[in-house]
C-alpha positions in Angstrom: -34.3 -33.6 -13.5 -36.0 -30.3 -12.9 -33.7 -29.7 -9.9 -30.6 -30.1 -12.1 -31.7 -27.5 -14.6 -32.5 -24.7 -12.1 -29.4 -23.1 -10.7 -29.2 -21.1 -7.5 -27.3 -17.9 -8.3 -27.7 -16.5 -4.8 -24.3 -17.8 -3.7 -22.7 -16.1 -6.7 -24.5 -12.8 -5.8 -23.3 -13.0 -2.2 -19.8 -14.0 -3.3 -19.7 -11.0 -5.7 -20.9 -8.6 -3.1 -18.2 -9.8 -0.7 -15.6 -9.5 -3.4 -16.6 -6.0 -4.2 -16.6 -5.1 -0.5 -13.1 -6.5 0.0 -11.8 -4.6 -3.1 -13.5 -1.4 -1.9 -11.8 -1.7 1.5 -8.4 -2.2 -0.1 -8.9 0.9 -2.3 -10.1 3.0 0.6 -7.2 1.9 2.8 -4.7 2.7 0.1 -6.1 6.2 -0.3 -6.5 6.8 3.5 -3.2 8.5 4.1 -2.7 10.3 0.8 -3.6 13.7 2.3 -1.0 13.4 5.0 2.4 14.9 4.4 5.6 13.4 5.6 5.8 13.3 9.4 8.5 15.0 11.4 10.1 11.7 12.3 10.5 10.8 8.7 12.0 14.2 7.9 14.6 13.8 10.7 15.4 10.3 9.5 15.8 11.6 5.9 18.1 14.4 7.1 20.2 11.9 9.1 20.5 9.6 6.1 21.6 12.4 3.8 24.2 13.5 6.3 25.6 10.0 6.6 25.5 9.5 2.9 27.5 12.7 2.4 30.1 11.6 4.9 30.4 8.2 3.2 30.8 9.9 -0.2 33.4 12.3 1.2 35.4 9.5 2.8 35.7 7.7 -0.5 37.1 10.8 -2.3 40.6 10.6 -0.8 43.2 12.7 -2.7 46.5 11.0 -2.9 
């Protein structure tokens, strides 16, 4: 009966530490690239998209 009353909380402590570590890793990974600006490749892609979008809009505006 004495064994049933004493609870072993060490598994909860270890689980809590693991949970905090996993959450910490996700937070750090999400903030890892905040300081980086847009890359040159993404700028070229964005310019190409804008040019294609302007062509698409211009082709829809046919004056009859």
